[in-house]
N, C-alpha and C positions, 0 to 999 in steps of 0.2 A: 162541613169541610169543602164540599163542592161549591157552596156559595162563596166561601172565602177565595177559592181558586178563581171563580168567575170574576169576583170583584177585583182581584189582583190583576187579572188579564185586562179588564176594562180600564183600570188605572194606567197600566202600562201602555195600552192602546191610545189613551188620551194623551199621555206624555209624548209618545212617538208622533202622534198627529200634530201636536203643538210644535214639536221640533221640526217636522216636515214643513209646517206652515210659516215658520219663523222667517225664512228668506222672503216670502211674499209679503209678510208684515213689514219688514224693513224696506222693501222696494216701494210699496204703496204709501207708507207713512212718510218716507223721506222724499217721495215725489211731490208731496204737498208742502214741503218746506222750502225756505230760501237756501241758497248755497251756503251762507254763513251758518245757519241753524243746523244744517246737516253735520257739520264738523263740531259744533259745540254740544249738540245733544242728538246723537244718532239713534238711540233706542226709544226716546220719549216721543209723545205725540206732539204735533206742531203747535206752537204758541198761537200762530195766526195761520189759518188754513187758506192756502192760495192755490188757485187752479191756473195761474198764469203760466206755470211750467208746461202744462199740457198744450196750451196754445202756441207757445214759442217752440216747443219740441215738434209739434205738427208742422209748423211753418218751415223749420230748418230741415226736417226730414222730407219735405215735400210729400206729406204722409199719404195722401190719397193716390198719387201717382206711384209711389213706392209700394203701397199696399196692393195696387192692381198688378204690379210686376210680380210680387210674391204670390198672389192668388193665381196668376197665369202659370207660372212655373210649377207651383204646387199641384194645381188641379190637373194640368196636362201630364205632369210626371207621375202622379198617383194613378191617373186613368190608364196610362201606358203600362204601369207595373201590374195593375189588376188584370188587364186584358191579356197581356203576354204571359204573366206568371200563372194565371189560372189555366190557360190553354196548355202551357208547357207541363204543368203538374198533372193535368188530365191525361195528356199523351204518355207521360212517364208512368203514371199509376195503372193505366189500362194496357200498356205494352209490357208484357212480362218476358223480357229478354235480358241477357247479361249486359248488353250495351245500354239499355235503359237504366239498369241498376248502376252501372258505372257513371253514366251522365248525372244521375241523381246524386251520387256520392260526390261528384265534382262540384255540383251546386252547393251542397252542404259544406264541403271543405272550403269553398270560396268565402264563406262567412268568417273564416279565421284569418283571411288576408287583410292586413292593416292598410288603410287608405294611404298612409305615408309611403308605402313601398311602391305604389303605382302613381304617385302624385306627379313626379317629374315627366314620365312618358305622356300623361294626360295633358299637361301644360304644353309639351312639345307639339302635340297633335292639334289641340283646340285653342290654346291660350292666345295665339297670335292671329287667329282668323276671326275678324270682327263680326262678320255676318253669321257666324255660328255660335255667338254668345249664348243665346237662349236655346237654340236647337241642340248645341253641344252639351249644355248642362243637363237638359232633359234626357238625352241619350245616356249620359253618365249616371244619372239617378236611376234610370231603368236598369243599367248594368249592376249598380251597387245594391239596389233594392230587390232584385229578382231572387237572390239566393234564399233569404229568409222567407219571402212571400211564397216561393215554390215549396219550401219545406212545410209551411203551414197549410197550404192548399193540399199538398200531397197527403198529409196526415188526415185531413178531413175527407178527402176522396176515398181513402182506404176504408172508411166506415160506410160508404154508399155502395150498396150491392150492385154488382155488374149486371144483374138481371134486368135492371131498369134500362140499361143500354141495349140489351138484347131485345127487350119488348119494344123499344123505340125503333130499332132497325126492322123488326117485323112489321111495324106500322108504316114503314117507308122512309124513315128519317136517315139521313147520312150522318157521319160522325160530327160534322159541324153543327147540324141542327140538333142532334142528340145532346151535345154539350150545352148549347146556349138555351135551348127550350126546356130541357129536362133536368140536367145536372146542375147547371150554374144557379138557377133559382134556389136549389137546396143549399147552396154554399153561401147564402146571405150572411149568416153570423161571421164566418171566417172572412168574407169579403169586407164586411164592416171593420173587422179587426185589422186586416191588412191595410185598408184605406186609412184608418186613424193612425196606426203606427207610422206609416210612411208619410202621412201629412205632418205629424209632429216633427219627424226627422227633417223633412225637406224645408218646412217652414222655419225651423230654428237653426238650420245649417248656416254656418259662416265661412268655414274654411274653403269648401269647394267653390262657392260663388266668388270669393275673394281671389281665387286663382284663375277663374275662367271669365268672369264678367269684367270687361275692361272699358266699357262704354258708359259715358255719363248719361243718366236718365234711365238706365236699365237695372240699377241696383235693387236688391231685395232689402227688406227691413233690417235684418241682422247686419248686412253689409253697410247700409247707410248709417247705422248706429255708431260705426267706427269714427265718424266725423265729430262726435262729441268729445273724443279723447285726443287732444292735440299734443304736441311735443312739450309744451310748457304749462298748459292748463287742461284740467279735466272738469267738464261741466256735468257733475254728478246729478244735479237737480233736474237738468233736461234729459240726461241719459236715462234716469230712473222713470221719468214720465214717459219717455219714448218706449222703454221696455214694457211698461204697463199697457200702453196702447197696443203694442205688438203681440202680447200674449192673450189678450181678451178674446180674439176669434177662436184660438185653439182651445181655451178653457170652455167656452160655450159649446164648441163642437164635441168636446170630450164628455161633458155632462149629459148631452143628449144621446150619446152613443155608448156610455160606459157599460151598460148591461150587455150589449152585443159584443163588446170587446172582451169581457170576461168569459162569455159563453163561447166565443170564437177561439180564444186561446186554449180553453179547456178542451174543446172539440178537436182542434188542430194538433194538440200535443199527445193525444191518445190514438194509437194506431189500431 
């Protein structure tokens, strides 16, 4: 009976896996077809495999320049989130007062605020200031990404005994040294999790860059992809090739860090 149950679960898992992979199949297969063949046979394999779409897409995207823009915003944004969220969570977890509890609840509640509700004030503040295109969007990512990151760090810090802090202080460490030299290295699994989750979010984000970045040559990959969809024509063959190029770095990063992600989420969700 148990074998039948395990077999049923495995079959269900395979079916769900295939369903999850189907969009990637459609994207990759159709990126290797001509524009005409995409509309005549969307699900089938290409009759003639062509990689010209990738060359044309890379040229129209100005891929390497756009790629570096995405890397710059993503790396700096994630670095800021990790540094400030980890320190904030440490201060909140080690300060047992009513005020610290209220501040933590405010951060948790902020996760429920939809971006659309604050979209117009953000554009009013940053959208028209050309010199703040990149600086402004990084500050915004820090604000929007801190709530979840602080929540995850706070959960992990609750499992670290405060006796470590006390021992470090006896040895002459101040609070800053205690955190960075003793506590932060222990938070490696949750740090990897926070980094990967925010990297995926920032790298794939379209709405916020479209509202803030208004200078030519500073667009990210998702923002640049918009130019494949004109008013009268849609270049699906080039768009799918560009999307494939854009997701490759994130997929590689995820495969290298998937174990730490699972470990970090499990650690951060248990208080």
